[in-house]
Steps between C-alpha positions, in 0.01 A plus 500: 500500500876485438715202584856527621764383254692193621830622354564860601789540254696321228784455749263311730415256221864439403609472863233241579596279205874534568458432872297188421781369276766579761312312771423213260875448448615569854246285684499233230872438549477526877214248528702206369806494725352220711503275191879538478567348842553140390744612227685735734514226762650252255730732300599762759452297822255754642317361806135565580597733785752690283246534220233616742742753651592636155133543407435652842786744450363578156162582651660712772712699254192543280323654796791707633570660163132554415469824701831622353385441143164646599665821619706514178182451296314769695782751452659419163237296315391138484711413197824597677425274796388201293787512248752518786342198666497294179879539480536325839245233403676419173839493676373240747372273223819553297732395784281201588536398135874560461628440853651494749164389634557271799524568874503868590484596131164324469371707792632823346354438154169333589445688825664842481509606133169352389338622821614858432375469143158386615483801734452731203359281224241283670154605585531784755685768300336455155158483664558810715595695186183380328301607806622858465328526159151403620246662736358322804193377308705289253837462672457150641361377166808629314728348764322167470584491128871513589456220753294290260753523215777414746292197590496396136879487529449276801288275280731481197838494669471170694381322184797626299746449784393142571533415129830682459658345811407151382603550137795742514612537862522784748782691321300551180191594700691772685633629167144542372409678823786743441365588155154557644639735765669709230162533327351609833772762541405652165130509595588668831594818310130558434382466862480876556373695798234761415619853425367798696226553239406130499476462878155383614535645851569845640869576536616449858795674667541220753863397549649150499552500879153640565347220293684234701409665831134524402487137387653352813266702721200351318372185674332366187832514312676303775228235489531477121878463526459224759244310295705504181773305681266201483447535125874476444537197727222315316598554139871437550445186705277369221707624205831375641413174675192354331718340225685297764189446713301329225794268425525415872134399486560263210385716209705567186701813435269615219225536762697779663530686170126453448425646844714808430338547159151469647594756763594740223192427290243537777677800650412690182134468590557552872699820444248648257210418732685646798574820308138533391357428845751735664345785302151400617526385862717497813857402418574382854213249485636369170845455656364330811304254287801425277726412793234283665436310177874443451502313830206288383683420173815391685302282742338324205836447328692351790226292663347333195665188350772584249368501144532705185136608531555635854819672382319665208216617724757655733679671210175645369362611838824640637572660164169684509617650832870535407555868410139607548620670819704751301234728340314533830817556706651759266156657461474557875846662508406740217163572661658579837787721384454592131737406221795742529704256711312185400820331378672558835206419728389190312866401484510496880184289513665267250813483716284336767374259232857408413604449861216250512631354174843450655354298786273306263795395285754443777279334761349269239845366413616498863195310628537246220868438564444486879181297526485327161177666391337838436219442752602767751540757223144429383361520854666838545355618168149406616542684831622809314190488278281540807720782631484693171124450464450663841759779486355667189156552652585810714647689198324832429465560127499878495754765397728647765410841640747678270311386188162588652608860564691565176 
């Protein structure tokens, strides 16, 4: 009895390791921006609403450019798309470091440039390229490795950033981030799409427009797009506003860094488990359970008395559910349509995620500045958990008719 090799080619092995490093850097840097708020508020006079809008714009640009970088990756190769995006990412950090970096310039650098950079360097594009190298039986497992290593960046980065901000200030911290992004740009060269001989699926003659038309006529795809909006709202509300929220509740600023680090640490395990289970059971049931449990975690966090223990439990529980949606979501897209246009089609799903991220970042800041607390933002997040848990259930996890007849 023969067993299928996990790595189908040497390129698959190199691409997986390089993609993991790229996502480690990209998401690690991105995860810590909420910790900069107090410094930006004091040094650059950035209000909570302005900061929330910049992060929201960043999320929106991340989503809007994701399909563009996905199409570039599908046509010209993953390394071309990711290297191009790293240039924008590094430029945003550079101009935040050197200035001008107040007013509209803050929005351009933090929102526009970094957002474009994330569109090609963060999880969707590297992971879609990895997915092209693996067959259905091992695809979600390989994708979960990328997510898990990115989560390790989530774990390490808040610890370093909190220390660096306290000891050296925000300027030095941004300088270090710039050096890390250059290292990521070098690694991006090795994130290669499979050649014709390395492709794990039959070659398809489907065109770009035909792929889009097919996707938007598929009900299950529309449901998946709608549900991923909620994922974006949740993680950006938490990642952006929890640092201020815990201070409002009388806890110290190091508690916020601990929450973000715990999110990263426990997401490693959540992502790996999600990837493994997605290869063994219904992906839509996994997604429905994740969204429901997120609501439970938020309810616990906001309705229990403020304490470090409660905060740590929230960080661990929400972290376990943080990016565990990604292997199952991307796995459904690849299962429905194949991998030829996976970068484009998952990029569109991720655009919905980032629209949700925009509202999570912006409404969190707006509600706080308007009502003096984040309560209404949390209530909305809980309601969206219920919505997402329900909307995934009607998804049909089967290939479209084109793949069945090829």
